[in-house]
C-alpha positions as CSV (number, residue, x, y, z in Angstrom):
1,M,84.2,72.2,90.5
2,Y,81.6,72.1,93.1
3,K,81.1,68.4,92.4
4,I,84.8,68.0,93.5
5,Y,84.0,69.3,96.9
6,I,81.1,67.1,97.4
7,E,82.9,64.1,96.3
8,R,85.7,64.9,98.8
9,S,83.2,65.8,101.5
10,R,81.8,62.3,101.0
11,N,85.0,61.0,102.0
12,M,86.6,62.8,104.8
13,D,85.6,66.6,104.8
14,N,82.9,67.5,107.4
15,L,80.0,69.5,106.3
16,G,81.4,72.7,107.6
17,E,84.5,72.2,105.7
18,T,82.5,71.6,102.3
19,I,80.4,74.8,103.1
20,R,83.4,76.8,103.5
21,K,85.1,75.5,100.5
22,L,82.0,76.3,98.5
23,R,81.8,79.9,99.9
24,E,85.3,80.7,99.4
25,E,85.3,79.2,95.8
26,K,82.4,82.0,95.2
27,E,84.4,84.5,97.1
28,L,81.5,85.3,99.4
29,P,82.0,86.7,102.9
30,L,80.4,85.0,105.8
31,R,78.0,87.8,106.3
32,T,76.6,87.2,102.8
33,V,75.8,83.5,103.3
34,A,74.8,83.9,107.0
35,A,72.2,86.6,105.9
36,F,70.9,84.2,103.4
37,L,70.4,81.6,106.2
38,D,68.9,84.3,108.5
39,I,71.7,83.5,111.1
40,D,74.5,85.5,112.7
41,Q,77.8,85.3,110.8
42,A,79.3,84.1,114.1
43,I,76.9,81.0,113.9
44,L,78.0,80.3,110.3
45,S,81.6,80.6,111.3
46,K,81.1,77.9,114.0
47,I,79.2,75.6,111.4
48,E,82.2,75.9,109.2
49,R,84.8,75.1,111.8
50,G,82.7,72.0,113.2
51,Q,81.9,73.6,116.4
52,R,78.1,73.8,116.0
53,N,75.7,71.5,113.9
54,A,73.7,73.0,110.9
55,T,69.9,72.3,111.0
56,R,68.4,70.1,108.2
57,E,66.7,73.2,107.0
58,Q,69.8,75.1,106.8
59,V,71.6,72.2,104.8
60,V,68.7,72.4,102.2
61,K,68.9,76.1,101.8
62,L,72.7,75.9,101.4
63,A,72.4,73.3,98.7
64,A,69.9,75.6,96.9
65,Y,72.2,78.7,97.4
66,F,75.2,76.9,95.9
67,K,73.2,75.1,93.4
68,I,74.4,71.7,94.3
69,K,72.3,68.6,94.9
70,E,70.5,68.7,98.1
71,S,70.9,64.9,98.7
72,D,74.7,65.3,98.5
73,L,74.8,67.9,101.4
74,L,72.3,66.0,103.4
75,V,74.5,62.9,103.1
76,S,77.3,64.9,104.4
77,W,75.1,66.3,107.1
78,L,73.6,63.1,108.3
79,S,77.0,61.3,108.2
80,D,78.6,63.9,110.3
81,K,75.7,63.4,113.0
82,L,76.4,59.6,112.8
83,V,80.1,59.9,113.2
84,Y,79.6,62.3,116.1
85,E,77.5,59.8,117.8
86,V,79.6,56.7,117.4
87,A,83.2,57.7,116.8
88,D,84.4,56.8,120.4
89,E,82.7,53.4,120.5
90,Q,84.9,50.4,119.9
91,V,82.0,48.7,118.2
92,A,81.1,51.7,116.0
93,L,81.6,50.0,112.5
94,K,79.6,46.9,113.6
95,A,76.8,49.0,114.9
96,L,76.6,51.1,111.6
97,Q,76.4,47.8,109.5
98,V,73.5,46.8,111.8
99,A,71.9,50.0,111.5
100,E,72.2,49.8,107.5
101,E,70.4,46.5,107.7
102,K,67.8,47.9,109.9
103,V,67.2,50.8,107.6
104,K,66.8,48.4,104.5
105,Y,64.4,46.3,106.6
106,Q,62.4,49.5,107.5
107,K,62.2,50.6,103.8
108,S,61.3,47.3,102.6
109,K,58.4,46.9,105.5
110,S,57.2,50.4,104.4
111,K,56.7,49.7,100.8
112,K,54.5,46.5,101.7
113,K,51.9,48.9,103.3
């Protein structure tokens, strides 16, 4: 069941929506998950509503908490950050394509070391 949420998250849901769906599927109140993360439930609520960004550390903890692949949640988290940065740019897609090429280049360069 959780895999369905992550698959959808990869498409259109932001990280917060995915977290909320996972939490609701397990019928957990905000305070329980917030306590696990050691944050106020108001902060978790803002993360779920997309009004605040989760930290990388929180994303890793949430993946462990919900027993889902860490990389799936990290991809959702990072893609949200990218969308936030480029969403209003007319050349956003082209910039992301160039960034993809740069990442590939950096990875190949670091492998040679």
